[in-house]
KEVO-104722 format. One line per 10 residues: number of its first residue (from 1); their letters; for each residue x, y, z of C-alpha. Coordinates in pm, whole numbers, plus 50000, padded with zeros to 5 digits. Each point is the difference from the previous one (the first is absolute). Last residue first. Layout:
N
NUM> A> X,Y,Z  ...;
END
This chain:
168
168> KLKEDMFEYI> 93941,65532,53341  50086,50366,50074  49884,49995,50363  50175,49685,50089  50359,50094,49880  49908,50345,50133  50013,49899,50361  50078,50357,50127  50031,50332,49823  50179,50289,50171;
158> KIPKIPVLDR> 49998,50360,49882  50198,50308,50092  50287,49833,50161  50166,50197,50283  50291,49799,50160  50079,49761,49713  50159,49682,50137  50303,49912,49815  50116,49643,50059  50372,49870,49989;
148> DKVECVSNNS> 50062,50033,50379  49711,50226,50092  50055,50345,49825  49724,50256,50065  49892,50143,49689  49954,50387,49895  49800,50037,49675  49836,50325,50095  49978,50225,49690  50048,49709,49762;
138> SVVVIQGREL> 49673,49859,50141  49977,49623,50123  49725,49753,49886  50020,49666,50197  49864,49696,49828  49934,49661,50185  49892,49673,49810  50285,49808,50186  50116,50178,50300  50245,50280,49962;
128> GFDARTWIAD> 50365,49990,50122  50096,50301,49807  50312,49863,49824  50377,50064,49965  50272,49726,49954  49783,49713,49942  50185,49683,50079  50165,49720,49775  50182,49747,50235  50362,49912,49926;
118> IANFYGRGDP> 50046,49875,50349  50257,50250,50087  49817,50299,49857  49983,50049,49604  49967,50348,49866  49987,49939,49618  49643,49923,50011  49893,50137,50323  49661,50140,49903  49886,50330,49918;
108> PFEYYVVKNN> 49626,50068,50029  49837,50046,49660  49966,50304,49802  49763,50236,49819  50029,50328,49839  49770,50280,49860  49665,49853,50061  49743,50285,49926  49760,50178,50236  50222,50341,49983;
98> YIYVITKFYD> 50307,49792,50120  49975,49634,50112  50281,49789,50123  49917,49609,50021  50189,49771,50246  49927,49650,49926  49999,49679,50232  49931,49640,49934  50207,50008,49687  49946,49707,49732;
88> KDIGYRSNPS> 49928,50277,49737  49722,50017,49749  49974,50378,49896  49652,50151,50006  49663,49838,50071  49776,50101,49726  50240,50041,49710  49843,50152,49683  50270,50280,49975  50280,49720,50046;
78> TEVKNVDINQ> 50198,49882,50284  49871,50245,50244  50208,50166,50262  50078,50341,49850  49642,50010,49882  49865,50009,50355  49831,50342,49992  49850,50041,50352  49635,50077,50012  49952,49823,50348;
68> DRMLTIYRGG> 49814,49715,49808  50302,49972,49785  50223,49939,50300  49752,49723,50114  50010,49839,49661  50389,49993,50037  49964,49833,50322  49800,49733,49823  50300,49840,49863  50349,50101,49855;
58> ISGSILWVED> 50093,50246,50269  50111,49705,50216  49883,49986,50353  50097,50182,50335  49961,50343,49829  50188,50308,50121  49832,50281,49794  50212,50308,49974  49842,50341,49989  50059,50326,49824;
48> WEFDTYDSLT> 50303,49914,49798  50286,50190,49810  50302,49820,49910  50349,49970,50138  49884,49779,50294  50202,49918,50316  49925,50332,50218  49623,49931,49924  49999,49688,50201  50110,50166,50325;
38> ITKPHNKEIY> 50204,49783,50229  49970,49930,50378  50192,49847,50277  50317,49990,49777  50239,49704,49984  50274,50178,49804  50131,49753,49753  49741,49728,49973  49725,50279,50019  50149,50202,49723;
28> EAVKELPDKD> 50053,49684,49773  49639,49905,50056  49878,50357,49937  50190,50005,49668  49859,49669,49901  49658,50134,50093  50028,50301,49763  50127,49758,49706  50357,50032,49911  50166,50192,49712;
18> CGILLFVFVI> 50262,49780,49841  49945,50129,49650  50153,50321,50094  50306,49843,50128  50042,49778,49715  49937,50282,49752  50288,50206,50180  50236,49692,49970  49931,49954,49639  50080,50362,49940;
8> AIILRINM> 50326,49965,50202  50090,49670,49810  49938,50179,49671  50213,50290,50099  50274,49797,50106  49987,49785,49687  50023,50316,49796  50313,50121,50162;
END
């Protein structure tokens, strides 16, 4: 009897621990249902005012831009004295902000574990941004058109272009 209880408890903790990132949930929904639009806020279980879709790593001068916009970036800093934030080899970052504070960040989910016929790794959900582009979307209107695996925000509140060059 005790073994069954332990197995049940472990199983519950495994299910709780397997919580997926919002874009992973979006990717799964798109793969199963092929919708024309999705609403990003439907896939988050935390509060956010806006999301920054960054075609660049959060570890870099993008974090300085966020600070310049009076956004508390402590969540993505490696240390209190960090000037440029986490150092990751990701070329795209999604940063959720609530009350001018970073509350969550993620990277577009790739196809690791979901191999196609030629075993290529592919992005399962992305925003198709040009390098150096940032698109800011409000949680009140986070509807995106679905084009293959790309999500195109229908009503972004801000768009920054060529930020790699501007932030040098």
